[in-house]
C-alpha positions in Angstrom: -23.5 -43.6 -19.5 -26.1 -41.5 -21.2 -27.6 -42.1 -24.7 -27.0 -44.9 -27.2 -23.8 -46.5 -28.3 -23.0 -46.6 -32.0 -20.9 -49.4 -33.4 -19.0 -48.4 -36.5 -17.9 -51.2 -38.8 -15.5 -50.6 -41.7 -16.0 -53.1 -44.5 -13.6 -56.0 -45.0 -10.7 -56.1 -47.3 -11.1 -55.4 -51.1 -8.4 -55.6 -53.7 -8.3 -51.8 -53.8 -8.1 -51.4 -50.1 -5.3 -53.9 -50.0 -3.5 -51.9 -52.7 -4.3 -48.6 -50.9 -6.2 -47.2 -53.8 -8.9 -44.6 -53.1 -12.2 -46.5 -53.5 -15.1 -44.2 -53.4 -18.1 -45.0 -55.6 -16.5 -47.9 -57.5 -18.6 -50.8 -56.4 -16.1 -53.6 -55.9 -16.5 -56.8 -53.9 -14.7 -58.1 -50.8 -11.8 -60.4 -51.3 -11.9 -63.9 -49.8 -10.0 -62.5 -46.8 -12.5 -59.6 -46.6 -15.3 -62.1 -46.3 -13.5 -64.0 -43.6 -12.9 -60.7 -41.7 -16.5 -59.8 -42.0 -17.6 -63.1 -40.5 -15.3 -62.4 -37.6 -17.0 -59.0 -37.2 -20.3 -60.9 -37.0 -18.8 -63.1 -34.2 -17.9 -60.0 -32.2 -21.4 -58.5 -32.6 -23.3 -61.7 -31.9 -25.7 -61.2 -29.0 -25.8 -57.4 -29.2 -29.2 -55.9 -29.9 -29.5 -52.9 -32.2 -32.4 -50.5 -32.5 -31.0 -49.3 -35.8 -28.7 -50.9 -38.3 -27.6 -48.8 -41.3 -25.4 -49.7 -44.2 -23.9 -48.1 -47.2 -25.5 -49.5 -50.3 -22.1 -50.3 -51.9 -21.6 -54.0 -52.0 -18.4 -54.1 -49.9 -20.2 -52.6 -46.9 -23.5 -54.4 -47.5 -21.7 -57.7 -47.8 -19.9 -57.1 -44.6 -23.3 -56.4 -43.0 -24.7 -59.6 -44.4 -21.8 -61.7 -43.3 -22.2 -60.1 -39.8 -25.8 -61.5 -39.9 -27.4 -58.0 -39.7 -28.5 -57.3 -43.3 -32.0 -58.6 -42.6 -32.6 -55.6 -40.3 -30.4 -53.1 -42.1 -31.6 -50.0 -43.9 -29.5 -48.8 -46.8 -28.4 -45.2 -46.6 -26.8 -43.2 -49.4 -25.3 -40.9 -46.8 -23.0 -43.7 -45.7 -21.4 -44.1 -49.2 -17.7 -43.5 -49.3 -16.2 -40.1 -50.1 -16.6 -39.3 -53.8 -12.9 -39.1 -54.9 -13.8 -37.7 -58.3 -10.7 -37.7 -60.6 -8.7 -39.5 -58.0 -10.9 -42.6 -57.8 -8.8 -45.7 -58.0 -5.5 -43.9 -57.5 -3.1 -44.2 -54.6 -1.9 -41.2 -52.6 1.7 -41.8 -53.9 0.4 -41.6 -57.5 -1.5 -38.4 -56.8 1.5 -36.8 -55.0 3.7 -37.6 -58.0 1.6 -35.0 -59.8 0.5 -32.8 -56.8 3.3 -32.8 -54.2 2.1 -32.7 -50.6 -1.5 -33.4 -51.6 -3.9 -34.2 -48.7 -7.4 -35.4 -49.2 -8.4 -33.6 -46.0 -6.9 -30.3 -46.9 -7.0 -30.2 -50.7 -10.0 -32.3 -51.6 -10.4 -33.8 -55.1 -11.1 -32.5 -58.5 -14.7 -33.4 -59.5 -15.4 -35.0 -56.1 -16.5 -34.1 -52.6 -14.9 -31.9 -49.9 -14.7 -32.9 -46.3 -17.5 -30.4 -45.6 -19.7 -32.2 -48.1 -19.1 -35.5 -46.4 -19.7 -33.9 -43.0 -23.1 -32.6 -44.1 -24.1 -36.2 -45.2 -23.0 -37.9 -42.0 -24.7 -35.2 -39.8 -28.1 -36.5 -41.1 -27.1 -40.1 -40.1 -26.0 -38.9 -36.6 -29.3 -37.2 -36.1 -31.1 -40.5 -36.9 -28.9 -42.5 -34.6 -29.3 -40.1 -31.7 -33.1 -40.3 -32.2 -33.1 -44.2 -32.1 -34.4 -46.0 -29.1 -31.2 -47.9 -28.4 -27.8 -48.7 -29.9 -27.0 -48.5 -33.5 -24.7 -50.2 -35.9 -23.3 -48.6 -39.0 -21.5 -50.5 -41.9 -19.6 -48.2 -44.2 -16.1 -47.1 -45.4 -12.9 -45.7 -44.0 -13.0 -42.0 -44.7 -16.8 -41.5 -44.3 -16.6 -43.3 -40.9 -13.7 -41.1 -39.8 -15.7 -38.0 -40.7 -18.7 -39.4 -38.9 -16.7 -40.0 -35.7 -15.4 -36.4 -35.6 -18.8 -35.0 -36.3 -20.1 -37.2 -33.4 -17.6 -35.4 -31.2 -18.6 -32.0 -32.6 -15.3 -31.4 -34.5 -14.8 -30.2 -38.0 -14.9 -32.9 -40.7 -11.2 -32.3 -41.6 -10.2 -33.6 -38.2 -11.0 -37.1 -39.4 -7.4 -37.0 -40.7 -6.4 -37.9 -37.1 -8.2 -41.2 -36.9 -6.8 -44.1 -38.9 -9.3 -46.8 -39.6 -8.4 -50.3 -41.0 -10.6 -52.7 -42.9 -12.9 -55.0 -40.9 -12.5 -53.1 -37.6 -15.0 -52.1 -35.0 -15.2 -48.7 -33.3 -17.7 -47.6 -30.7 -19.1 -44.1 -30.2 -21.0 -43.3 -27.1 -21.3 -40.8 -24.2 -19.7 -40.0 -21.0 -22.6 -38.5 -19.1 -23.9 -36.1 -21.7 -20.6 -35.7 -23.6 -20.2 -37.6 -26.9 -17.0 -39.7 -26.8 -15.1 -42.4 -28.6 -15.3 -45.5 -26.4 -13.3 -47.8 -28.7 -11.4 -47.2 -31.9 -10.1 -49.3 -34.8 -10.2 -52.7 -33.1 -10.0 -55.8 -35.2 -12.4 -58.6 -34.3 -10.8 -61.6 -32.5 -9.6 -64.5 -34.6 -11.9 -67.5 -34.9 -11.0 -70.5 -32.8 
């Protein structure tokens, strides 16, 4: 293996994630289940050393980082905020498709919000910092932004994030095989507490 590993953590459950509503910049808290999930994430990461820990400043990601016992060393990064869904904030895909049949976030974007390319440019800055770190990194953020980050890690266009589903409170690991950026693990829930 060559280069650092990067642990991606999607925040725990929120009311909107449970209801499948697009949650971009609305700063909503974790549910009780989301807090329990985040503590299990912390159990999974216990004992790992990170040269760099970054978190979205939105409370659902920052709280997941705190409950994983890493917020004391974390740096808040605006680039890790979720996709700006503009006029579609708080709406489900089914609601949007009732007005715009066949709509896809990845292909069509959102009125008054970001495109996949916009999100790609943001995460490219994070990737550069992670690759410059002297060791492994941990990133606490949101579903769509982490999907874009993963494909940009691989050198793929931001729209290819559509191919990587990512559930709340899951752990994914990016790394290298020799000099080639790869996905080492994807969308794994932490083990249940005993």
